[in-house]
MIDO-13514 format. One line per 5 residues: number of its first residue (from 1); their letters; for each residue x, y, z of N, C-alpha, C. Coordinates in nm, 3 decimals. Atoms other than C-alpha are relative to their C-alpha. Example, Ala and Ser with C-alpha at 12.3 -4.5 7.8 and 13.67 -1.06 7.14 Angstrom:
2
1 = as = 0.089:-0.119:0.000:1.230:-0.450:0.780:0.090:0.120:0.000 | -0.082:-0.119:-0.006:1.367:-0.106:0.714:-0.077:0.109:0.073
REM end
This chain:
316
1 = mkkri = -0.128:-0.115:0.008:12.631:9.114:9.566:-0.041:0.088:0.109 | 0.029:-0.057:-0.180:12.657:9.304:9.912:-0.008:0.091:-0.037 | 0.051:-0.128:-0.013:12.456:9.557:10.002:0.016:0.031:0.122 | 0.041:-0.063:-0.093:12.448:9.807:10.247:-0.184:0.040:0.010 | 0.143:-0.017:-0.033:12.147:9.766:10.468:-0.020:0.068:0.108
6 = yiysp = -0.050:-0.080:-0.129:12.095:10.070:10.727:-0.175:-0.054:0.024 | 0.137:0.092:-0.141:11.767:9.890:11.033:-0.073:0.204:0.105 | 0.001:-0.080:-0.022:11.625:10.246:11.120:-0.155:-0.045:0.103 | 0.139:0.024:-0.056:11.259:10.266:11.386:-0.087:0.112:0.018 | 0.056:-0.101:0.058:11.050:10.548:11.270:-0.113:0.000:0.029
11 = ssavr = 0.149:-0.032:-0.042:10.713:10.425:11.438:0.006:-0.004:0.126 | 0.034:0.104:-0.119:10.668:10.173:11.741:0.154:-0.008:0.076 | -0.116:0.020:-0.058:10.923:10.103:11.964:0.038:-0.163:-0.028 | -0.038:0.156:-0.038:11.071:9.738:11.932:0.051:-0.047:0.113 | 0.011:0.070:-0.094:10.981:9.531:12.214:0.084:-0.167:-0.015
16 = nkagl = -0.020:0.130:0.065:11.085:9.200:12.036:0.209:0.014:-0.040 | -0.137:-0.049:0.062:11.490:9.296:12.059:0.078:-0.175:-0.065 | -0.058:0.140:0.072:11.584:8.913:12.027:-0.037:-0.038:-0.127 | 0.049:0.011:0.168:11.360:8.928:11.706:0.136:0.097:-0.118 | -0.089:-0.118:0.026:11.613:9.245:11.600:0.099:-0.099:-0.054
21 = rrava = -0.110:0.046:-0.008:11.873:9.059:11.652:0.045:-0.149:-0.112 | 0.055:0.106:0.129:11.761:8.749:11.421:-0.001:0.031:-0.120 | 0.032:-0.053:0.110:11.676:8.933:11.171:0.139:0.086:-0.068 | -0.165:-0.081:0.053:12.039:9.162:11.137:0.058:-0.133:-0.018 | -0.095:0.139:0.062:12.212:8.747:11.163:-0.039:-0.034:-0.093
26 = rlkal = 0.012:0.074:0.172:12.003:8.631:10.863:0.046:0.107:-0.116 | -0.028:-0.114:0.111:12.037:8.994:10.662:0.147:-0.028:-0.028 | -0.087:0.022:0.026:12.404:8.918:10.715:0.032:-0.134:-0.042 | -0.039:0.117:0.111:12.421:8.564:10.618:-0.044:-0.026:-0.137 | 0.003:-0.016:0.149:12.248:8.679:10.332:0.089:0.052:-0.113
31 = gheve = -0.097:-0.050:0.102:12.579:8.860:10.209:-0.005:0.141:0.058 | 0.013:-0.116:0.030:12.478:9.194:10.328:0.075:0.045:0.108 | -0.049:-0.045:-0.135:12.647:9.458:10.539:-0.148:0.037:0.079 | 0.131:-0.060:-0.064:12.403:9.574:10.805:0.096:0.084:0.114 | 0.029:-0.093:-0.122:12.371:9.913:11.033:-0.096:0.021:0.043
36 = ldpdv = 0.112:-0.026:-0.084:12.177:9.946:11.274:0.017:0.173:0.102 | 0.024:-0.165:-0.097:12.037:10.343:11.373:0.038:0.002:0.121 | -0.072:0.001:-0.131:12.199:10.419:11.707:-0.152:0.008:0.080 | 0.128:0.033:-0.071:11.839:10.460:11.825:-0.120:-0.083:-0.009 | 0.067:0.080:0.048:11.680:10.169:11.683:-0.068:-0.080:0.099
41 = lashm = 0.130:0.077:-0.101:11.552:9.999:12.024:-0.010:0.129:0.099 | 0.029:-0.113:-0.107:11.499:10.381:12.178:-0.164:-0.059:0.067 | 0.168:0.067:-0.042:11.171:10.350:12.369:-0.031:0.140:0.118 | 0.060:-0.183:-0.067:10.945:10.675:12.445:-0.148:-0.049:0.006 | 0.065:0.041:0.033:10.627:10.528:12.592:-0.031:-0.094:-0.082
46 = rfagd = -0.043:0.129:0.082:10.521:10.292:12.285:0.055:0.080:-0.132 | -0.096:-0.051:0.141:10.719:10.486:12.037:0.185:-0.030:0.026 | -0.111:0.010:0.049:11.060:10.421:11.916:0.049:0.130:0.038 | -0.094:-0.130:-0.049:11.214:10.747:12.142:-0.142:0.100:-0.071 | 0.076:-0.085:0.054:11.029:11.069:12.092:-0.001:0.090:-0.125
51 = dearl = 0.037:-0.049:0.154:10.906:11.268:11.815:0.188:0.045:-0.092 | -0.129:-0.051:0.059:11.262:11.447:11.781:0.102:-0.103:-0.004 | -0.092:0.125:-0.001:11.447:11.127:11.840:-0.034:-0.091:-0.166 | 0.031:0.076:0.124:11.236:10.959:11.562:0.037:0.063:-0.123 | -0.012:-0.057:0.075:11.247:11.237:11.352:0.189:-0.026:-0.055
56 = aaigr = -0.144:0.030:0.009:11.634:11.248:11.382:0.082:-0.167:-0.061 | -0.005:0.136:0.039:11.629:10.860:11.320:-0.002:0.009:-0.187 | 0.072:0.011:0.125:11.439:10.907:10.984:0.117:0.104:-0.119 | -0.111:-0.066:0.057:11.750:11.177:10.901:0.112:-0.046:-0.055 | -0.109:0.088:0.023:12.007:10.940:10.945:-0.032:-0.126:-0.084
61 = aaasg = 0.008:0.105:0.113:11.853:10.654:10.726:0.020:0.117:-0.123 | -0.051:-0.098:0.117:11.838:10.963:10.447:0.151:0.024:0.024 | -0.163:-0.001:0.046:12.200:11.007:10.466:0.099:-0.116:0.047 | -0.080:0.060:-0.035:12.321:10.711:10.552:0.092:-0.048:-0.165 | -0.042:0.030:0.102:12.389:10.648:10.169:0.013:-0.164:0.029
66 = adiai = 0.019:0.148:0.062:12.294:10.279:10.190:-0.107:-0.041:-0.108 | 0.068:0.071:0.119:12.127:10.069:9.953:-0.113:-0.018:0.038 | 0.128:0.023:-0.046:11.815:9.983:10.149:0.019:0.050:0.164 | 0.004:-0.023:-0.105:11.701:10.144:10.434:-0.137:-0.047:0.080 | 0.158:0.055:-0.038:11.426:9.969:10.630:-0.040:-0.026:0.131
71 = vsrgg = 0.023:0.021:-0.120:11.256:9.986:10.910:0.014:-0.120:0.085 | -0.064:0.166:-0.051:11.285:9.728:11.159:-0.185:-0.032:0.103 | 0.158:0.046:0.006:10.864:9.725:11.253:-0.072:0.123:0.007 | 0.060:-0.128:0.040:10.568:9.942:11.195:-0.110:0.006:0.139 | 0.109:-0.080:-0.126:10.262:10.010:11.455:-0.036:0.158:-0.021
76 = yglsr = 0.080:-0.171:0.034:10.187:10.400:11.505:0.100:0.083:0.055 | -0.093:-0.088:0.025:10.395:10.720:11.487:0.041:0.124:-0.066 | -0.098:-0.061:0.113:10.484:10.810:11.164:-0.123:0.146:-0.035 | 0.063:-0.172:0.056:10.156:11.072:11.126:0.019:0.080:0.071 | -0.019:-0.148:-0.100:10.231:11.314:11.429:0.095:0.040:-0.070
81 = llprl = -0.122:-0.049:0.100:10.545:11.322:11.207:0.026:0.103:-0.151 | 0.054:-0.077:0.204:10.378:11.439:10.842:0.064:0.146:0.012 | -0.023:-0.147:0.036:10.446:11.833:10.896:0.179:0.000:-0.005 | -0.151:-0.018:-0.070:10.801:11.826:10.998:0.129:-0.151:-0.118 | -0.104:0.065:0.021:10.963:11.505:10.810:0.060:0.095:-0.132
86 = pyeal = -0.090:-0.031:0.100:11.300:11.548:10.585:-0.044:0.010:-0.154 | 0.071:0.050:0.133:11.080:11.541:10.250:0.131:-0.012:-0.108 | -0.100:-0.007:0.102:11.381:11.713:10.045:0.135:-0.127:0.014 | -0.095:0.092:-0.081:11.639:11.462:10.218:-0.056:-0.085:-0.035 | 0.033:0.129:0.030:11.470:11.178:10.159:-0.034:-0.028:-0.208
91 = akavk = -0.015:-0.023:0.133:11.383:11.265:9.798:0.128:-0.013:-0.039 | -0.153:-0.068:0.046:11.759:11.356:9.754:0.054:-0.177:0.021 | -0.107:0.133:-0.056:11.867:10.989:9.916:-0.054:-0.088:-0.092 | 0.039:0.041:0.083:11.639:10.819:9.695:0.043:-0.027:-0.155 | 0.001:-0.030:0.119:11.729:10.995:9.404:0.138:-0.058:-0.018
96 = ggtrf = -0.157:0.103:-0.061:12.133:10.875:9.551:-0.024:-0.150:-0.045 | 0.046:0.118:0.029:11.937:10.535:9.502:0.006:-0.064:0.096 | 0.099:0.090:-0.108:11.879:10.429:9.866:-0.176:-0.058:-0.045 | 0.155:0.020:0.057:11.561:10.235:9.801:-0.077:-0.031:0.214 | 0.078:0.043:-0.101:11.323:10.232:10.135:-0.093:-0.023:-0.013
101 = vgysd = 0.151:0.150:-0.017:11.094:9.933:10.260:-0.025:0.041:0.160 | 0.051:0.028:-0.099:10.895:9.902:10.479:-0.191:-0.035:-0.024 | 0.141:-0.031:0.031:10.488:9.878:10.555:-0.094:0.021:0.118 | 0.081:-0.002:-0.123:10.212:9.907:10.809:-0.022:0.169:0.027 | -0.028:-0.136:-0.064:10.296:10.240:10.984:0.045:0.063:-0.071
106 = ftalq = -0.101:-0.027:0.093:10.548:10.308:10.702:-0.076:0.054:-0.075 | 0.079:-0.083:0.145:10.268:10.405:10.453:-0.036:0.121:0.044 | -0.054:-0.146:-0.039:10.239:10.728:10.641:0.090:0.113:-0.080 | -0.101:-0.018:-0.017:10.538:10.788:10.552:0.043:0.001:-0.141 | -0.011:0.023:0.149:10.546:10.669:10.167:-0.073:0.092:-0.089
111 = nalla = 0.009:-0.054:0.057:10.264:10.821:10.058:-0.001:0.188:0.047 | -0.025:-0.123:-0.073:10.321:11.162:10.229:0.111:0.045:-0.116 | -0.062:-0.053:0.056:10.663:11.173:10.046:-0.034:-0.005:-0.160 | 0.053:0.007:0.131:10.513:11.067:9.724:-0.044:0.127:-0.073 | 0.084:-0.103:-0.001:10.282:11.372:9.771:0.106:0.107:-0.050
116 = etgai = -0.030:-0.114:-0.020:10.523:11.590:9.856:0.073:0.014:-0.133 | -0.076:-0.045:0.048:10.798:11.505:9.631:-0.008:-0.116:-0.162 | 0.017:0.079:0.119:10.702:11.223:9.389:0.085:-0.145:0.006 | -0.111:0.141:0.006:10.977:10.965:9.489:-0.067:-0.159:0.010 | 0.027:0.115:-0.044:10.961:10.621:9.514:0.027:-0.087:0.117
121 = twsga = -0.047:0.093:-0.149:10.948:10.363:9.831:-0.041:-0.086:-0.071 | 0.075:0.154:-0.009:10.894:9.989:9.865:-0.063:0.004:0.076 | 0.004:0.095:-0.114:10.646:9.832:10.033:0.025:-0.090:-0.007 | -0.031:0.162:-0.022:10.770:9.508:10.157:0.085:-0.025:0.143 | 0.011:0.056:-0.155:10.909:9.360:10.474:0.035:0.138:0.123
126 = aaaed = -0.043:-0.086:-0.074:11.020:9.498:10.778:0.083:-0.103:0.126 | -0.059:0.073:-0.034:11.311:9.409:10.949:0.009:-0.110:0.117 | -0.034:0.123:-0.129:11.269:9.247:11.330:-0.162:-0.087:-0.064 | 0.143:0.064:0.075:10.838:9.121:11.169:0.043:-0.031:-0.086 | -0.017:0.095:0.108:10.972:8.964:10.894:0.156:-0.126:-0.027
131 = fggeg = -0.097:0.028:-0.021:11.325:8.855:10.917:0.033:-0.061:0.165 | -0.075:0.015:-0.119:11.360:8.816:11.279:-0.121:-0.118:0.086 | 0.044:0.057:-0.070:11.128:8.554:11.352:0.046:-0.146:0.049 | -0.070:0.163:-0.092:11.208:8.176:11.564:0.032:-0.078:-0.127 | 0.018:0.078:0.124:11.093:8.005:11.218:0.083:0.076:-0.136
136 = dpddi = -0.074:0.002:0.131:11.281:8.006:10.875:-0.105:0.149:-0.059 | 0.092:-0.074:0.066:11.166:8.341:10.708:-0.107:-0.053:-0.136 | 0.094:0.039:0.086:10.888:8.308:10.478:0.097:0.004:-0.156 | -0.024:-0.036:0.141:11.034:8.211:10.084:0.037:0.124:-0.090 | 0.005:-0.109:0.071:10.897:8.423:9.900:-0.008:0.139:0.002
141 = mqdcf = -0.094:-0.142:-0.061:10.939:8.737:10.093:0.127:0.009:-0.027 | -0.105:0.001:-0.005:11.247:8.695:10.093:0.057:-0.010:-0.114 | 0.008:-0.031:0.112:11.283:8.660:9.746:0.005:0.143:-0.056 | -0.031:-0.123:0.027:11.124:8.941:9.687:0.063:0.105:0.007 | -0.076:-0.042:-0.105:11.332:9.122:9.940:0.128:0.006:-0.124
146 = edlvs = -0.141:-0.019:0.102:11.633:9.013:9.741:-0.024:-0.025:-0.157 | -0.004:-0.059:0.123:11.534:9.105:9.400:-0.031:0.134:0.040 | 0.002:-0.162:-0.049:11.480:9.428:9.571:0.131:0.061:0.037 | -0.152:-0.021:-0.050:11.824:9.438:9.697:0.091:0.002:-0.174 | -0.059:0.035:0.139:11.971:9.318:9.369:-0.048:0.065:-0.128
151 = gqgeg = 0.035:-0.039:0.063:11.766:9.528:9.173:-0.053:-0.062:-0.138 | 0.108:0.078:0.117:11.583:9.249:8.993:-0.103:-0.027:-0.036 | 0.129:-0.002:-0.094:11.267:9.290:9.117:-0.059:0.062:-0.136 | 0.039:-0.069:0.059:11.022:9.355:8.782:-0.148:-0.009:0.013 | 0.142:-0.001:-0.053:10.677:9.275:8.904:-0.014:-0.126:0.072
156 = tgwql = 0.064:0.125:-0.095:10.459:8.992:9.090:-0.110:-0.016:-0.062 | 0.132:0.072:0.039:10.157:8.768:8.976:-0.093:-0.080:0.136 | 0.100:0.110:-0.153:9.884:8.592:9.213:-0.095:-0.049:-0.096 | 0.152:0.024:0.063:9.583:8.418:9.093:-0.095:0.023:0.084 | 0.093:-0.014:-0.026:9.261:8.490:9.188:-0.122:-0.122:0.047
161 = arsdt = 0.146:0.087:-0.058:8.938:8.328:9.379:-0.037:-0.021:-0.125 | 0.086:0.039:0.141:8.740:8.129:9.100:-0.094:0.038:-0.011 | 0.130:-0.074:0.021:8.439:8.344:9.163:0.047:0.153:-0.037 | -0.068:-0.089:0.009:8.673:8.646:9.077:0.018:0.027:-0.147 | -0.098:0.031:0.164:8.773:8.506:8.718:-0.071:0.113:-0.073
166 = fdepl = 0.029:-0.090:0.090:8.779:8.771:8.445:-0.002:-0.041:-0.093 | 0.057:0.041:0.081:8.605:8.700:8.123:0.053:0.039:-0.103 | -0.037:-0.073:0.071:8.726:8.954:7.933:0.154:0.079:0.092 | -0.129:-0.001:-0.014:9.104:9.004:7.927:0.003:0.161:0.085 | -0.023:-0.111:-0.127:9.196:9.349:8.179:0.166:0.065:0.014
171 = qargv = -0.184:-0.056:-0.011:9.505:9.578:8.130:-0.065:0.140:0.044 | 0.000:-0.138:-0.068:9.524:9.902:8.322:0.116:0.029:0.002 | -0.114:-0.065:0.010:9.861:10.130:8.333:-0.033:0.111:0.072 | -0.011:-0.126:-0.085:9.936:10.390:8.637:0.078:0.022:0.096 | -0.122:-0.034:-0.141:10.092:10.499:8.951:-0.090:-0.128:0.065
176 = lwggn = 0.025:0.084:-0.121:10.111:10.255:9.206:-0.017:0.049:0.082 | -0.041:-0.071:-0.119:10.026:10.375:9.537:-0.096:-0.061:0.093 | 0.073:0.078:-0.083:9.846:10.278:9.815:0.111:-0.054:0.145 | -0.042:0.049:-0.097:9.930:10.069:10.127:-0.085:-0.073:0.145 | 0.087:-0.005:-0.135:9.772:10.023:10.502:-0.145:0.082:-0.044
181 = lamia = 0.137:-0.043:0.060:9.379:10.117:10.408:-0.014:0.088:0.145 | 0.020:-0.058:-0.128:9.379:10.268:10.802:0.066:0.157:-0.045 | -0.087:-0.127:-0.015:9.673:10.507:10.735:0.021:0.084:-0.138 | 0.032:-0.067:0.118:9.552:10.603:10.347:-0.129:0.077:0.060 | 0.097:-0.050:-0.024:9.244:10.687:10.487:0.000:0.131:0.117
186 = slvgt = -0.032:-0.081:-0.103:9.389:10.863:10.797:0.045:0.137:-0.128 | -0.014:-0.103:0.085:9.529:11.114:10.524:-0.102:0.065:-0.090 | 0.111:-0.093:0.016:9.176:11.220:10.364:0.015:0.156:0.042 | -0.027:-0.090:-0.063:9.193:11.565:10.375:0.142:0.075:0.031 | -0.146:-0.071:0.002:9.559:11.638:10.442:0.075:0.022:-0.103
191 = pwlpk = -0.109:0.003:0.086:9.816:11.744:10.222:0.082:-0.130:-0.046 | -0.080:0.100:0.006:9.974:11.447:10.207:-0.085:-0.127:-0.050 | 0.051:0.140:0.071:9.713:11.228:10.042:0.048:-0.004:-0.160 | -0.081:-0.044:0.182:9.926:11.186:9.643:-0.173:0.025:-0.050 | 0.078:-0.003:0.091:9.652:11.298:9.436:0.065:-0.061:-0.151
196 = vkggi = -0.022:0.047:0.070:9.680:11.048:9.213:-0.146:-0.044:-0.086 | 0.148:0.055:0.113:9.441:10.994:8.849:0.054:-0.101:-0.024 | -0.041:0.053:0.094:9.433:10.732:8.690:0.105:-0.146:0.012 | -0.081:0.106:-0.048:9.633:10.471:8.942:-0.061:-0.108:0.045 | 0.013:0.124:-0.010:9.683:10.129:9.038:0.015:0.034:0.161
201 = lfled = -0.061:0.029:-0.147:9.577:10.129:9.435:-0.013:-0.077:0.132 | 0.019:0.085:-0.048:9.629:9.908:9.642:0.027:-0.009:0.167 | 0.010:-0.004:-0.125:9.539:9.843:10.008:-0.004:-0.167:0.090 | -0.037:0.086:-0.060:9.591:9.603:10.282:-0.067:0.021:0.177 | -0.018:-0.012:-0.195:9.514:9.575:10.702:-0.012:-0.070:0.078
206 = vsehp = -0.040:0.113:-0.156:9.520:9.394:11.039:-0.083:0.005:0.083 | 0.087:-0.037:-0.127:9.282:9.372:11.301:-0.095:0.063:-0.019 | 0.127:-0.130:0.015:9.029:9.576:11.165:-0.146:-0.054:-0.092 | 0.161:0.047:0.035:8.641:9.427:11.123:-0.059:0.037:-0.108 | 0.052:-0.017:0.112:8.507:9.392:10.782:-0.103:0.144:0.009
211 = yrier = 0.075:-0.169:0.001:8.228:9.712:10.879:0.141:0.103:0.030 | -0.124:-0.142:-0.042:8.569:9.919:10.988:0.027:-0.027:-0.155 | -0.063:-0.031:0.113:8.717:9.808:10.648:-0.127:0.085:-0.083 | 0.095:-0.069:0.114:8.405:9.936:10.465:-0.016:0.136:0.074 | 0.078:-0.200:-0.030:8.359:10.259:10.680:0.086:0.077:-0.064
216 = mltql = -0.123:-0.076:0.109:8.719:10.345:10.524:0.015:0.029:-0.117 | 0.006:0.022:0.189:8.639:10.233:10.175:-0.119:0.138:-0.004 | 0.088:-0.126:-0.044:8.371:10.459:10.266:0.006:0.158:-0.043 | -0.024:-0.107:0.036:8.529:10.735:10.318:0.108:0.048:-0.078 | -0.057:0.001:0.193:8.784:10.705:9.966:-0.121:0.012:-0.051
221 = lyagv = 0.092:-0.056:0.100:8.474:10.679:9.823:-0.079:0.107:-0.021 | 0.074:-0.152:-0.009:8.291:11.003:9.920:0.086:0.125:0.007 | -0.100:-0.161:0.044:8.624:11.212:9.905:0.020:-0.056:-0.163 | -0.033:-0.001:0.158:8.637:11.100:9.529:0.175:-0.058:-0.036 | -0.106:0.043:0.009:8.955:10.904:9.565:0.008:-0.158:-0.104
226 = larqk = -0.024:0.149:0.082:8.839:10.525:9.418:-0.035:0.023:-0.097 | 0.041:-0.017:0.144:8.674:10.675:9.132:0.079:0.039:-0.099 | -0.161:-0.080:0.091:8.960:10.885:9.015:0.135:-0.148:-0.086 | -0.101:0.060:0.014:9.157:10.531:8.979:-0.053:-0.083:-0.106 | 0.014:0.102:0.110:9.215:10.260:8.699:-0.060:-0.109:0.025
231 = aivlg = 0.070:0.161:-0.083:9.210:9.941:8.952:0.005:0.023:0.126 | -0.031:0.004:-0.154:9.184:9.908:9.313:0.012:-0.176:0.048 | -0.037:0.167:-0.036:9.370:9.590:9.441:0.052:0.010:0.162 | -0.006:0.085:-0.143:9.331:9.403:9.790:0.055:-0.063:-0.006 | -0.075:0.087:-0.058:9.554:9.236:9.935:-0.080:-0.038:0.159
236 = hfnnw = 0.063:0.041:-0.177:9.497:9.091:10.344:-0.016:0.040:0.029 | 0.083:-0.045:-0.154:9.269:9.186:10.590:-0.051:-0.115:0.035 | -0.002:0.133:-0.072:9.342:8.928:10.820:0.009:0.058:0.179 | 0.005:-0.081:-0.130:9.327:8.928:11.204:-0.110:0.049:0.105 | 0.082:-0.047:-0.043:9.007:8.985:11.288:-0.137:-0.111:0.034
241 = mpvph = 0.120:0.097:-0.052:8.671:8.773:11.462:-0.118:0.073:-0.033 | 0.091:-0.039:0.065:8.366:8.768:11.304:-0.119:-0.010:0.161 | 0.106:-0.010:-0.122:8.081:8.824:11.604:-0.158:-0.054:-0.077 | 0.149:0.000:0.005:7.726:8.728:11.650:-0.086:0.113:-0.119 | 0.112:-0.123:0.091:7.592:9.024:11.538:-0.004:0.019:-0.173
246 = dkgyk = -0.005:-0.020:0.152:7.705:9.036:11.226:-0.088:-0.101:-0.123 | 0.111:0.108:0.072:7.456:8.745:11.115:0.031:-0.017:-0.173 | -0.027:-0.029:0.141:7.640:8.726:10.761:0.075:0.104:-0.060 | -0.140:-0.113:0.071:7.856:8.988:10.704:0.108:-0.011:0.018 | -0.153:0.001:0.043:8.194:8.970:10.611:0.071:0.074:-0.069
251 = lktvv = -0.081:-0.041:0.088:8.493:9.006:10.427:-0.093:0.048:-0.148 | -0.040:-0.002:0.097:8.378:8.928:10.132:-0.183:0.113:-0.058 | 0.121:-0.148:0.029:8.027:9.175:10.167:0.063:0.085:-0.029 | -0.066:-0.140:0.054:8.244:9.433:10.186:0.042:0.004:-0.173 | -0.033:0.006:0.112:8.391:9.342:9.872:-0.102:0.035:-0.097
256 = dwlre = 0.094:0.000:0.019:8.063:9.277:9.711:-0.081:0.180:-0.042 | 0.043:-0.113:-0.019:7.930:9.630:9.794:0.109:0.067:-0.068 | -0.056:-0.120:0.101:8.234:9.825:9.688:0.010:-0.055:-0.125 | -0.019:0.047:0.113:8.227:9.640:9.359:-0.127:0.095:-0.063 | 0.076:-0.081:0.063:7.881:9.808:9.339:-0.034:0.148:-0.021
261 = qvevp = -0.017:-0.136:-0.049:7.951:10.125:9.456:0.127:0.082:-0.138 | -0.102:-0.029:0.082:8.267:10.161:9.190:-0.023:-0.088:-0.120 | -0.004:0.118:0.135:8.318:10.072:8.804:0.142:-0.011:-0.041 | -0.094:0.045:0.023:8.635:10.059:8.860:0.031:-0.143:0.033 | -0.039:0.130:-0.021:8.796:9.683:8.833:0.006:0.017:0.146
266 = vltgl = -0.043:0.001:-0.166:8.830:9.582:9.230:0.083:-0.154:-0.011 | -0.024:0.163:0.014:9.063:9.260:9.186:0.089:-0.050:0.158 | 0.010:0.030:-0.157:9.129:9.090:9.530:0.177:-0.140:-0.018 | -0.091:0.099:-0.029:9.449:8.833:9.682:0.115:0.082:-0.041 | -0.136:-0.067:-0.027:9.752:9.080:9.639:0.111:-0.108:0.109
271 = pfghv = -0.099:-0.017:-0.091:10.023:8.907:9.808:0.030:0.063:0.072 | -0.075:-0.115:-0.111:10.097:9.171:10.059:-0.093:0.062:0.091 | 0.083:-0.024:-0.177:9.988:9.249:10.441:0.036:-0.019:0.105 | -0.068:0.042:-0.153:10.054:9.179:10.791:-0.021:-0.147:-0.040 | -0.006:0.223:0.007:10.111:8.782:10.671:0.157:0.040:-0.049
276 = ptkvc = -0.143:0.050:0.024:10.415:8.620:10.623:0.081:0.011:-0.123 | -0.043:0.032:0.114:10.426:8.581:10.237:-0.044:0.176:-0.058 | -0.012:-0.126:0.058:10.460:8.934:10.117:0.061:0.073:-0.079 | -0.085:-0.072:0.111:10.582:9.115:9.790:0.037:0.109:0.011 | -0.024:-0.106:0.021:10.749:9.410:9.705:-0.042:0.105:-0.067
281 = lpvga = 0.078:-0.054:0.067:10.570:9.693:9.583:0.052:0.132:-0.031 | 0.000:-0.091:-0.013:10.689:9.969:9.430:-0.101:0.219:-0.011 | 0.108:-0.117:-0.049:10.489:10.309:9.572:0.058:0.128:-0.059 | -0.046:-0.108:0.101:10.484:10.589:9.327:0.017:-0.067:-0.175 | -0.063:0.081:0.159:10.591:10.378:9.002:-0.081:0.006:-0.122
286 = kvtla = 0.095:0.042:0.127:10.435:10.375:8.679:-0.001:-0.148:-0.003 | -0.023:0.119:0.008:10.328:10.013:8.664:-0.136:-0.053:-0.132 | 0.103:0.104:0.114:10.076:9.789:8.413:-0.003:-0.134:0.074 | 0.025:0.063:-0.065:9.885:9.592:8.554:-0.166:-0.124:-0.090 | 0.092:0.067:0.150:9.701:9.277:8.312:-0.041:-0.126:0.110
291 = aegrd = 0.098:0.073:-0.010:9.416:9.040:8.399:-0.054:-0.108:-0.096 | 0.051:0.075:0.084:9.300:8.744:8.221:-0.041:-0.125:0.048 | 0.010:0.092:-0.003:9.098:8.421:8.334:0.039:0.024:0.205 | -0.016:-0.037:-0.103:9.202:8.378:8.692:0.141:0.061:0.039 | -0.087:-0.060:-0.033:9.562:8.519:8.661:0.038:0.156:-0.013
296 = vfllw = 0.004:-0.144:0.022:9.653:8.856:8.764:0.164:0.061:0.019 | -0.126:-0.049:0.037:10.009:9.021:8.695:0.034:0.184:0.048 | -0.042:-0.143:-0.033:10.159:9.365:8.838:0.113:0.000:-0.055 | -0.150:0.005:0.071:10.470:9.473:8.622:0.033:0.126:-0.015 | -0.054:-0.155:-0.053:10.685:9.779:8.691:0.119:-0.017:-0.096
301 = ghlgp = -0.110:0.030:0.097:10.966:9.662:8.424:0.170:-0.006:0.113 | -0.191:0.008:-0.103:11.374:9.709:8.568:-0.028:0.163:0.045 | 0.037:-0.176:-0.048:11.316:10.032:8.790:0.198:0.014:0.042 | -0.203:-0.006:0.041:11.757:10.136:8.765:-0.057:0.107:0.104 | -0.082:-0.075:-0.060:11.924:10.372:8.997:-0.115:0.195:-0.030
306 = hdhhh = 0.049:-0.074:0.053:11.759:10.675:8.770:-0.144:-0.013:0.065 | 0.180:-0.017:-0.034:11.382:10.602:8.809:0.017:0.039:0.112 | 0.006:0.006:-0.168:11.352:10.737:9.178:-0.131:0.107:-0.004 | 0.147:-0.051:-0.061:10.989:10.932:9.105:-0.039:0.001:-0.171 | 0.114:-0.016:0.142:10.710:10.912:8.831:0.002:0.148:-0.013
311 = ddghe = 0.017:-0.173:0.094:10.641:11.200:8.605:-0.112:0.061:-0.061 | 0.115:-0.042:0.074:10.293:11.177:8.506:-0.120:-0.089:0.112 | 0.130:0.083:-0.040:9.923:11.027:8.618:-0.051:0.062:0.153 | 0.052:-0.095:-0.114:9.960:11.306:8.924:-0.078:0.128:-0.060 | -0.010:-0.136:-0.017:9.758:11.614:8.996:0.101:0.077:0.042
316 = h = -0.106:-0.098:-0.067:9.941:11.925:9.018:-0.078:0.124:-0.002
REM end
C-alpha cells in the first residue's frame, strides 16, 4: 500500500548526499511517495541548519500529514531545542496518524514528547543511514520498517546468549521507553525525562567504552530510574575499542555489575542500536515482555491510528 514518507533533518547535517539520494530511490522503489523537507540538506557548523531552521523543519514534519516522518540521520542537535519543540503540534500529528521514526539523537525528542504529551513515536531506521548504503539495506530492518508503514507490526523476538537463559518464565507488562543511553542519561534532572513507573526501559549506544556505559547507567541507577522499571532491555553497544588499561574489564563486566545493583531483570541482545539489523519499537506504548529459556518476545499488538498515547504507567 502506497504511503507518504516525509524526510527531514532535526539533528546533524547530512554530509553523505549520495546516501540520501539512494534512500529516496529505495523508498520509492518500495512503492512509497517520498517528500524531502526543503532544508533536509541544510548545513550550519555540524548541524542541519541553525536552531531556528531545524525547529522549522520539525514543525513542517508535524504539519506534513505524512504517514511516516523519518529523520535523515542522527548525530547531535535536538538537546538544545528541547525547551522550544512544538510539542502540541507533534502530539496532534501523532493523533492524526503520522508516525515519527528515528533513533540515536532522536531519542531526546521522543522521550521529551512522551514526558510532555504521552504521544507514541517509533525507534527505528533513519533514512540516509539505513536505506542509503551502497549495499542492499538489511532485510530485517527493511521488513520491520515496512510492517510499521503498513501498520502490521505487532512485536519482535530474539534469542538470548546461553549464559542469559531464563530458568523461570518471565512476563512483564508496562510502557516501553528509552533509546540511546547517552540521550536518556542527559535528560536526568530535566523536565523531559519521562516519569515512567513499572516500564520496560530499552537502551543502546555506540562508540562508548564500557566504563562510560557503566557511568551513564550509574547515573540512572542513583537517580532512582532503574529500580522503578519492571525490566531493563539492552540492545547493541558497539564500535568501541578495548585498551590495555582495562585488564579484563569489558561490556559483560558492566552487565554483570548492573544485575548486582538492581532486582529488576536485565535482558540483553535486543536487535536495536547503531547496527544494520534493527527493529522498530513503539516508544510510549504499553507492551508485554515475555522470556522463557533463551527466547524473548516483546509484543505490543496492533497499534491502530487511535492508539496514539499511553494512558497509564506514568507518574503525574
